[in-house]
C-alpha positions in Angstrom: 15.0 87.8 6.1 12.7 84.9 5.2 9.0 85.6 5.8 7.5 83.5 8.7 4.9 81.8 6.4 7.7 80.7 4.1 9.7 79.3 7.0 6.7 77.4 8.4 5.9 76.1 5.0 9.5 74.9 4.5 9.4 73.2 7.9 6.2 71.3 6.9 7.6 70.5 3.4 4.7 72.3 1.7 4.3 75.3 -0.6 3.9 78.7 0.9 0.5 78.9 -0.8 -0.6 75.7 0.7 0.4 77.0 4.1 -1.6 80.1 3.5 -4.6 78.0 2.6 -4.3 76.3 6.0 -4.3 79.7 7.8 -7.5 80.7 5.9 -9.2 77.4 6.4 -9.4 76.6 2.7 -7.7 73.2 3.3 -6.2 71.2 6.1 -2.8 69.6 6.7 -2.2 65.9 6.8 -1.4 64.2 10.1 2.3 64.2 9.2 2.0 67.9 8.2 0.5 68.6 11.7 3.5 66.9 13.3 5.9 69.0 11.3 4.1 72.2 12.2 3.9 71.3 15.9 7.6 70.6 15.9 8.4 73.8 14.1 6.3 75.9 16.6 7.5 73.8 19.5 3.9 73.2 20.7 1.8 70.1 21.4 -0.5 68.8 18.7 -3.5 69.4 21.0 -2.4 73.1 21.4 -1.9 73.4 17.6 -5.4 72.0 17.0 -7.0 74.2 19.7 -7.8 71.3 22.0 -5.6 72.6 24.9 -4.4 75.9 26.3 -1.2 74.2 27.3 1.6 74.9 24.8 4.1 72.6 26.5 5.3 69.5 24.7 5.6 66.5 27.0 8.6 64.5 25.9 9.4 61.2 27.5 
C-alpha cells in the first residue's frame, strides 16, 4: 500500500519531502500545485486554503 503522503505528492507532481514541508508550513505550494492538490482531495481551492467550510467543488 502506498502511503497517503506519497500519493498526494505524486498527484501534485512533487517530492514526498516537499509535500511534508507543506504540511509543516515550511514552504508553500505554487498556484498550480494547489490546483493539483484540490483535484486530488476533490475539494474546492477555498476549502483547501481554509477560506471556506464547504468542501464541495462547483463545476460548471
